[in-house]
C-alpha positions as CSV (number, residue, x, y, z in Angstrom):
1,M,-45.2,16.2,3.1
2,D,-42.9,15.7,0.0
3,K,-39.6,14.3,0.7
4,I,-36.7,13.4,-1.6
5,K,-36.2,9.7,-1.2
6,A,-33.2,8.7,0.8
7,N,-32.3,6.4,-2.0
8,K,-30.2,9.5,-3.4
9,T,-28.2,9.6,-0.3
10,I,-27.5,5.7,-0.6
11,V,-26.2,6.2,-4.1
12,A,-24.1,9.0,-3.3
13,I,-22.5,7.0,-0.5
14,I,-22.0,3.8,-2.7
15,V,-20.6,5.6,-5.6
16,S,-18.1,7.7,-3.7
17,F,-14.5,6.6,-3.3
18,V,-12.4,7.5,-0.3
19,V,-9.0,8.0,-1.6
20,C,-5.9,7.8,0.8
21,L,-2.7,5.7,1.4
22,F,-1.2,6.1,4.8
23,V,2.7,4.9,5.6
24,C,3.8,5.7,9.0
25,I,7.2,7.5,9.3
26,G,9.6,4.6,10.3
27,I,11.2,4.9,13.9
28,P,15.2,4.0,13.9
29,A,16.4,2.4,17.4
30,L,17.4,5.1,19.5
31,A,20.7,5.9,20.7
32,G,21.6,6.9,24.2
33,D,18.5,8.1,26.7
34,P,15.2,8.5,24.5
35,P,14.2,12.2,24.3
36,L,10.6,11.0,24.4
37,E,8.6,8.9,26.9
38,I,7.2,5.7,25.5
39,S,3.7,6.5,26.3
40,S,4.1,9.8,24.0
41,I,5.6,7.9,21.4
42,E,2.6,5.6,21.8
43,K,0.4,8.6,21.6
44,V,1.5,9.9,18.5
45,L,1.3,6.2,16.8
46,S,-2.1,5.9,17.9
47,G,-3.2,9.2,16.7
48,Q,-4.2,10.3,20.3
49,M,-1.8,13.4,20.8
50,P,-3.3,16.7,19.9
51,P,-0.9,18.7,17.5
52,E,-0.4,21.5,20.0
53,E,0.9,18.8,22.4
54,A,3.2,17.4,19.7
55,Q,4.5,21.0,19.1
56,K,5.5,21.4,22.7
57,A,7.2,17.9,22.6
58,A,9.4,19.1,19.7
59,D,9.9,22.5,21.6
60,K,11.4,20.1,24.4
61,V,13.6,18.2,22.2
62,Q,14.9,21.5,20.6
63,E,16.0,22.6,24.1
64,D,17.4,19.4,24.5
65,L,19.5,19.6,21.3
66,K,20.8,23.0,22.7
67,K,22.7,21.0,25.5
68,N,23.7,18.0,23.0
69,P,23.7,19.0,19.3
70,R,25.1,15.9,18.3
71,N,22.6,13.4,19.7
72,N,21.2,11.7,16.5
73,A,18.1,10.3,18.8
74,N,17.0,14.0,19.5
75,Y,17.0,14.8,15.7
76,A,15.1,11.3,15.2
77,A,12.6,12.3,17.6
78,L,12.2,15.7,16.1
79,A,11.5,14.5,12.7
80,F,9.2,11.9,13.8
81,L,7.0,14.8,15.9
82,Y,7.2,17.0,12.9
83,D,6.0,14.5,10.4
84,Y,3.3,14.0,12.8
85,T,2.3,17.6,12.9
86,G,2.6,18.2,9.0
87,D,5.4,20.5,9.4
88,Y,7.4,18.4,6.6
89,E,10.2,21.3,5.9
90,K,11.1,20.9,9.4
91,A,11.2,17.1,9.5
92,L,13.7,17.3,6.4
93,E,16.0,19.0,7.9
94,A,15.9,17.2,11.2
95,L,16.4,13.9,9.2
96,K,19.4,15.5,7.5
97,S,21.1,16.3,10.8
98,E,20.0,12.7,12.0
99,I,21.9,11.2,8.9
100,K,24.9,13.4,10.0
101,Y,25.1,12.3,13.6
102,T,24.2,8.7,12.8
103,P,27.1,6.3,13.2
104,E,25.2,3.1,12.9
105,R,24.9,2.1,9.2
106,S,22.5,-0.6,10.3
107,E,20.0,2.1,11.1
108,W,20.4,4.0,7.8
109,D,17.6,1.9,5.8
110,V,15.1,3.6,8.2
111,V,16.9,7.0,7.9
112,Y,17.1,7.2,4.3
113,G,13.6,5.7,3.9
114,N,12.0,8.5,6.3
115,L,14.2,11.1,4.3
116,A,12.7,9.7,1.0
117,R,9.1,10.0,2.9
118,E,9.4,13.8,3.5
119,Y,10.6,14.5,-0.2
120,L,7.4,13.0,-1.2
121,N,5.4,14.7,1.5
122,L,6.9,17.7,0.0
123,G,5.9,17.1,-3.6
124,R,9.8,16.8,-4.4
125,A,9.4,14.0,-6.7
126,D,13.1,14.5,-8.1
127,Y,14.6,13.9,-4.8
128,I,12.9,10.7,-3.7
129,Q,14.5,8.2,-5.8
130,K,18.4,8.7,-4.2
131,P,17.5,8.2,-0.4
132,A,14.8,5.4,-1.4
133,I,17.4,3.3,-3.2
134,K,20.3,4.0,-0.8
135,S,17.7,2.9,2.0
136,L,17.1,-0.3,0.1
137,R,20.9,-1.1,-0.1
138,F,21.3,-1.3,3.5
139,N,17.7,-3.6,3.6
140,P,16.1,-4.6,0.6
141,R,13.0,-6.0,2.1
142,N,12.3,-2.4,3.5
143,I,9.0,-2.2,2.5
144,A,8.3,1.7,3.3
145,S,11.3,2.6,1.0
146,H,10.0,0.1,-1.6
147,L,6.6,2.4,-1.6
148,H,8.3,5.4,-1.8
149,L,10.3,4.3,-4.7
150,L,7.0,3.1,-6.3
151,N,5.4,6.6,-5.8
152,Y,8.7,8.3,-7.3
153,Y,7.8,5.8,-10.6
154,I,4.3,6.6,-10.7
155,L,4.9,10.4,-10.1
156,K,7.4,10.4,-13.1
157,G,5.2,8.4,-15.3
158,Q,8.0,5.5,-15.2
159,Y,4.9,3.3,-15.4
160,R,6.7,-0.4,-16.4
161,E,9.2,0.3,-13.4
162,A,6.4,1.0,-11.2
163,G,4.8,-2.2,-12.2
164,L,8.0,-4.3,-11.4
165,E,8.4,-2.3,-7.9
166,L,4.5,-3.5,-7.2
167,K,5.6,-7.1,-8.1
168,I,8.5,-7.0,-5.6
169,L,6.3,-5.5,-3.0
170,S,3.8,-8.1,-3.5
171,K,6.4,-11.0,-2.9
172,L,7.5,-9.1,0.4
173,D,4.1,-9.5,1.7
174,E,1.8,-11.5,-0.1
175,E,-1.2,-11.0,2.4
176,A,-1.5,-7.3,1.6
177,D,-3.0,-6.1,-1.7
178,F,-0.7,-3.2,-2.8
179,Y,-2.3,-3.2,-5.9
180,Y,-5.4,-2.1,-4.7
181,D,-4.1,0.3,-2.3
182,I,-1.9,2.0,-5.0
183,Y,-4.8,2.4,-7.3
184,I,-6.9,4.2,-4.8
185,S,-3.9,6.5,-4.1
186,C,-3.4,7.0,-7.9
187,V,-7.1,7.9,-8.2
188,N,-6.2,11.3,-6.4
189,K,-2.6,11.5,-7.0
190,L,-2.5,11.5,-10.8
191,K,-6.2,13.0,-11.4
192,D,-6.2,11.4,-14.8
193,A,-8.3,8.2,-15.5
194,N,-6.3,7.3,-18.6
195,K,-2.9,7.8,-16.5
196,V,-4.2,5.3,-14.0
197,K,-5.4,2.8,-16.4
198,E,-2.1,3.1,-18.5
199,L,0.0,2.4,-15.3
200,F,-2.1,-0.7,-14.4
201,K,-1.8,-2.0,-18.0
202,E,2.0,-1.9,-17.4
203,V,1.4,-3.5,-13.8
204,V,-0.5,-6.6,-15.4
205,K,2.4,-7.0,-18.1
206,A,4.9,-6.8,-15.1
207,N,3.0,-9.5,-13.1
208,P,0.7,-11.4,-15.5
209,D,0.3,-14.2,-12.9
210,S,-1.3,-11.7,-10.5
211,Y,-5.0,-12.0,-9.6
212,L,-4.7,-9.0,-7.4
213,A,-3.5,-6.8,-10.5
214,H,-6.0,-8.3,-12.9
215,R,-8.6,-7.3,-10.1
216,V,-7.6,-4.0,-10.0
217,L,-7.5,-3.4,-13.8
218,G,-10.9,-4.8,-14.1
219,T,-12.2,-2.0,-11.4
220,I,-10.3,0.6,-13.3
221,I,-12.1,0.1,-16.5
222,R,-15.4,0.1,-14.5
223,D,-14.6,3.1,-12.8
224,S,-13.3,5.1,-15.5
225,S,-16.2,4.3,-17.6
226,Y,-19.3,5.1,-16.0
227,D,-20.9,7.1,-18.8
228,D,-20.4,4.0,-21.2
229,M,-20.2,1.0,-18.5
230,E,-22.5,-1.3,-20.5
231,E,-20.2,-0.9,-23.2
232,N,-17.1,-1.5,-21.4
233,L,-18.7,-4.3,-19.2
234,P,-16.8,-7.2,-21.5
235,L,-13.6,-5.9,-21.3
236,A,-14.0,-5.4,-17.3
237,M,-15.1,-8.7,-17.0
238,S,-12.2,-10.3,-19.0
239,F,-10.1,-9.0,-16.4
240,F,-12.3,-10.0,-13.4
241,N,-12.7,-13.4,-14.9
242,K,-8.9,-13.9,-15.4
243,A,-8.4,-12.8,-11.5
244,L,-11.0,-15.6,-10.8
245,E,-9.0,-18.2,-13.0
246,L,-5.7,-17.3,-11.0
247,N,-7.4,-17.3,-7.7
248,P,-11.2,-18.6,-7.6
249,R,-11.3,-18.3,-3.7
250,Y,-10.6,-14.4,-3.7
251,I,-13.8,-13.0,-2.3
252,P,-12.8,-9.3,-3.0
253,T,-13.0,-10.2,-6.7
254,Y,-16.5,-11.6,-6.5
255,I,-17.4,-8.1,-4.5
256,S,-15.8,-6.2,-7.3
257,I,-17.9,-8.1,-9.7
258,A,-21.0,-7.7,-7.9
259,N,-20.5,-3.7,-7.4
260,T,-20.1,-3.4,-11.2
261,Y,-23.5,-5.0,-11.7
262,M,-24.9,-2.8,-9.0
263,Y,-23.4,0.4,-10.6
264,L,-24.8,-0.8,-14.1
265,G,-28.2,-0.9,-12.3
266,L,-28.1,2.4,-10.7
267,K,-26.6,4.0,-13.8
268,T,-29.3,2.4,-16.5
269,N,-32.3,1.5,-14.0
270,K,-32.3,-1.8,-15.4
271,K,-33.0,-4.1,-12.5
272,P,-32.1,-7.4,-13.9
273,Y,-28.7,-5.9,-13.3
274,F,-29.3,-6.1,-9.6
275,Q,-30.1,-9.8,-9.6
276,D,-26.8,-10.4,-11.5
277,A,-25.1,-8.6,-8.8
278,M,-26.7,-10.6,-6.0
279,A,-25.9,-13.8,-8.1
280,W,-22.4,-12.9,-7.4
281,V,-22.7,-12.4,-4.2
282,D,-24.1,-16.0,-3.9
283,K,-21.3,-17.5,-5.3
284,A,-18.8,-15.8,-3.1
285,H,-21.2,-16.7,-0.3
286,K,-20.8,-20.6,-0.8
287,I,-16.7,-20.0,-1.0
288,D,-16.8,-18.1,2.8
289,P,-20.4,-17.7,4.2
290,K,-19.2,-15.7,7.1
291,N,-17.1,-13.0,5.3
292,S,-18.3,-9.5,6.9
293,K,-17.2,-7.4,3.5
294,L,-19.3,-10.0,1.5
295,A,-22.3,-9.1,4.1
296,H,-21.6,-5.4,3.8
297,C,-21.6,-5.7,-0.1
298,A,-24.7,-7.5,0.1
299,G,-26.3,-4.8,2.4
300,N,-25.6,-2.2,-0.2
301,I,-27.4,-4.0,-2.9
302,F,-30.2,-4.8,-1.0
303,L,-30.7,-1.4,0.0
304,V,-30.5,-0.1,-3.8
305,M,-33.6,-3.0,-4.6
306,E,-35.0,-1.3,-1.7
307,E,-35.1,-4.3,0.1
308,Y,-34.5,-2.7,3.8
309,D,-35.0,-5.7,6.0
310,K,-32.7,-7.8,4.1
311,G,-30.0,-4.8,3.6
312,I,-30.2,-3.9,7.5
313,E,-29.7,-7.7,8.4
314,K,-26.5,-7.9,6.3
315,L,-25.1,-4.3,7.6
316,E,-25.7,-5.3,10.9
317,Y,-23.9,-8.3,10.4
318,A,-21.0,-6.6,8.8
319,F,-21.0,-3.9,11.3
320,E,-20.8,-6.1,14.4
321,R,-17.8,-8.0,12.9
322,G,-15.7,-4.7,12.3
323,I,-16.9,-3.4,9.1
324,N,-17.9,-0.3,11.5
325,D,-16.1,2.8,10.0
326,R,-17.7,6.0,9.5
327,D,-18.9,5.1,6.0
328,A,-20.2,1.9,7.1
329,A,-22.1,3.6,10.2
330,E,-23.7,6.4,7.8
331,L,-24.9,3.7,5.4
332,L,-26.2,1.4,8.4
333,A,-28.0,4.7,9.4
334,I,-29.5,5.2,5.9
335,A,-30.8,1.6,6.0
336,Y,-32.7,2.3,9.3
337,N,-33.5,5.7,8.0
338,N,-35.1,4.2,4.9
339,K,-36.8,1.5,6.8
340,A,-38.3,4.1,9.3
341,Y,-39.3,6.0,6.7
342,L,-41.8,3.5,5.2
343,Y,-43.8,3.4,8.7
344,Y,-44.3,7.0,8.2
345,E,-45.4,6.8,4.6
346,A,-47.8,3.9,5.8
347,G,-49.1,5.7,8.7
348,K,-48.9,2.7,10.9
349,N,-46.5,1.3,13.6
350,I,-45.1,4.7,14.2
351,K,-43.7,3.5,17.7
352,E,-41.7,1.1,15.8
353,G,-40.6,3.5,13.3
354,L,-39.5,5.8,16.1
355,R,-37.3,3.2,17.6
356,I,-35.6,2.3,14.4
357,I,-34.9,6.1,13.2
358,D,-33.4,6.4,17.2
359,R,-30.9,3.7,15.9
360,A,-30.0,5.7,12.9
361,I,-29.5,8.7,14.7
362,A,-27.3,7.2,17.2
363,L,-25.1,5.9,14.1
364,N,-25.1,9.3,12.4
365,P,-26.5,12.3,14.7
366,N,-25.7,15.2,12.2
367,S,-27.7,14.0,9.1
368,G,-30.5,16.3,8.4
369,L,-32.2,13.6,6.5
370,I,-32.4,11.2,9.3
371,L,-33.4,14.0,11.8
372,S,-36.1,15.1,9.4
373,T,-37.4,11.6,9.4
374,K,-37.9,11.7,12.8
375,A,-39.6,14.9,12.8
376,E,-42.1,13.5,10.3
377,L,-42.6,10.5,12.5
378,L,-43.1,12.8,15.7
379,Y,-45.4,15.1,13.6
380,K,-47.5,11.9,12.6
381,A,-47.8,10.7,16.4
382,K,-49.1,14.4,17.0
383,K,-46.1,15.2,19.2
384,F,-45.8,18.7,17.3
385,K,-43.3,20.4,19.6
386,E,-40.8,17.5,19.7
387,A,-41.4,17.4,16.0
388,Y,-40.6,20.9,15.2
389,Q,-37.4,20.7,17.6
390,Y,-36.2,17.9,15.3
391,I,-36.8,19.8,12.0
392,Q,-35.2,22.8,13.4
393,K,-32.0,20.7,13.7
394,A,-32.4,19.2,10.3
395,A,-32.9,22.8,8.8
396,A,-30.1,23.9,10.2
397,L,-27.9,20.9,8.9
398,E,-29.5,21.0,5.5
399,P,-30.7,24.6,4.9
400,D,-31.2,24.5,0.9
401,E,-33.3,20.9,1.2
402,P,-36.6,21.9,-0.1
403,G,-38.3,18.9,1.6
404,I,-37.0,20.0,5.0
405,K,-38.1,23.6,4.3
406,N,-41.5,22.7,3.7
407,D,-41.6,20.3,6.8
408,L,-40.3,23.2,8.8
409,E,-43.2,25.6,7.8
410,I,-45.7,23.1,8.5
411,M,-44.2,22.0,11.6
412,E,-44.2,25.5,12.8
413,A,-47.6,26.3,12.2
414,A,-48.8,23.2,14.1
415,V,-46.8,24.5,16.9
416,Q,-48.6,27.7,16.8
417,I,-52.0,26.3,16.4
418,G,-51.1,24.1,19.6
419,R,-50.5,27.0,21.7
């Protein structure tokens, strides 16, 4: 049975970029009796409250406001709930009322920061700057308000000011990597690789001694030059090397370089690039041999090199130590799938192949590719009815996949003959 190799799925996962930047709305101290139970607030903060439940909570607050329309705590809670449900227009109006009835100027850094946030959520760039700056007058160390102001500068194309704002943020929290977070955000926000590149050129000028800034600019040059990546490799490496010069122990820089060579290997189909990628992993491993992100990077590289046992070993290590989000689970599932498929191709140790593919299914039960591999292993074991059940599930998930269509016909015929 012909089947599209799972490596194509690996490549798709490796080169995809998840673009998001989440900043929680600030909650000022509530005056008087809090309008929400603490458990409700905790549920919202943890993302466990369903939107309909949050809406009911908002309706309750609205009823309380009819009794006491000057209670700023109710408006604060209302803004918080509407922000959670995505009703930013109502959140904005609640914040305006909260400001009107908030006498404590000490809380205004949070309130005005939240106002800037809602203008940002609504895409009203012209209105972000004023409340963000007002918030910072009350508290110059308010990181959320600095981020809102940074987003304003980015949206308005004021890249020099954005670079200076990033410099301030990096001093406020030296452990955070605002540079990389903002890069990921800007990929989607600006939708123009040249604009992102120009932004971070200004960022490097604003803070030339930041290894974080140089690492990101090298990453941008790599990511924005996929078609001529080999040609731009020296330029990207110049920024990566500068980042290492400024901080030779920062593991994410080594990972960025290793990924660069891995992408080059995938793009050019030149295997020596994969060896270059592993060489950079080995350098980083000497610095921090227990680093789970580094293990995850190594697992990626071993997979594209089709060294599945080594890839699984590294990915399991990373997965067990916290790199276990949805993307990591899917990648480890693909590693198991590829290993199991080798048993199918060899026609030996089918029992072991079934054991491994079950691990893949546990991590990603909705992958048609993985379910089809289990179907083929079952078919090889002459368990035709079970094989047909799994290939039906796979076909429902991947109705246009030629290999799965072909398997479906073969296994259906086998079941009919068996009857």
